[in-house]
C-alpha positions in Angstrom: 10.4 -9.3 2.6 8.1 -6.6 4.0 8.0 -3.1 2.6 6.2 0.0 3.9 4.9 2.6 1.5 4.1 6.1 2.7 1.8 7.8 0.1 1.6 11.6 0.3 -1.8 12.1 -1.5 -1.7 15.1 -3.8 -5.1 14.5 -5.5 -7.5 12.4 -3.4 -10.2 12.3 -6.0 -7.8 10.6 -8.4 -5.6 8.7 -6.0 -8.2 6.7 -4.1 -10.1 5.3 -7.2 -6.7 4.4 -8.7 -5.5 3.0 -5.4 -8.2 0.4 -5.5 -6.1 -1.5 -8.0 -3.3 -1.6 -5.3 -5.7 -2.9 -2.7 -7.1 -5.5 -5.1 -3.6 -6.5 -6.4 -4.6 -5.8 -10.0 -1.4 -6.0 -12.1 0.8 -6.5 -9.0 4.2 -8.1 -9.6 4.4 -11.8 -8.9 4.7 -12.4 -5.1 3.6 -8.9 -4.2 0.5 -8.2 -2.1 -0.7 -5.5 0.3 -1.2 -6.7 3.8 -2.3 -3.5 5.6 -3.8 -0.2 4.6 -3.9 2.9 6.9 -5.4 6.0 5.5 -5.4 9.3 7.4 -8.9 10.5 8.3 -8.5 13.6 6.0 -7.2 11.6 3.0 -3.9 13.4 2.9 -1.6 10.4 3.5 -1.8 6.6 3.5 0.6 4.1 4.9 0.6 0.5 3.7 2.5 -2.7 4.5 3.4 -5.0 1.6 4.8 -8.5 1.3 7.0 -8.7 -1.8 10.3 -9.9 -3.4 11.8 -6.3 -3.7 11.3 -2.7 -2.8 11.6 -1.9 -6.5 8.5 -4.1 -7.3 6.3 -2.2 -4.8 7.8 1.2 -5.8 7.2 0.7 -9.5 3.7 -0.7 -8.9 2.6 2.2 -6.7 4.1 4.8 -9.0 2.6 3.3 -12.1 -0.9 2.9 -10.6 -1.1 6.2 -8.7 0.9 8.4 -11.2 1.0 12.1 -10.3 -1.8 11.8 -7.8 0.6 10.7 -5.0 4.3 10.8 -4.0 5.2 7.3 -2.8 8.1 6.6 -0.5 9.0 2.8 -0.1 11.4 1.2 2.3 12.2 -2.3 3.5 11.2 -3.2 7.0 13.8 -4.5 9.4 12.0 -7.8 10.2 14.4 -8.5 13.1 13.3 -5.4 15.0 9.7 -4.9 13.8 6.6 -6.2 15.6 2.9 -6.3 14.9 -0.3 -6.9 16.7 -3.7 -6.6 15.1 -5.4 -3.6 16.6 -9.0 -4.1 17.7 -11.6 -2.3 15.7 -9.9 -2.7 12.3 -11.6 -5.0 9.8 -9.9 -7.8 7.9 -9.4 -7.2 4.2 -12.4 -8.0 2.1 -11.8 -10.1 -1.0 -12.3 -8.3 -4.3 -15.6 -8.9 -6.1 -15.1 -11.1 -9.2 
């Protein structure tokens, strides 16, 4: 399933360094990975698309990693009605350095 997370960033100085673990998948539940990452230019909100087994897996992962630096709203995507096209000008995800 696909899940969207809308992060309302309360403390960007804390949220973005912590959020790197979400991007890298560090400690993610089995079968859970982030596919897309869309930060607002001012750092106040971020929207992400995840592939996962359950909304609860993503909700728990985001809440645990980001703590009180962000309010995270997660919901399942209606895959029957959703569509996607890769916008020009956005880079592909870079693999984490090991």
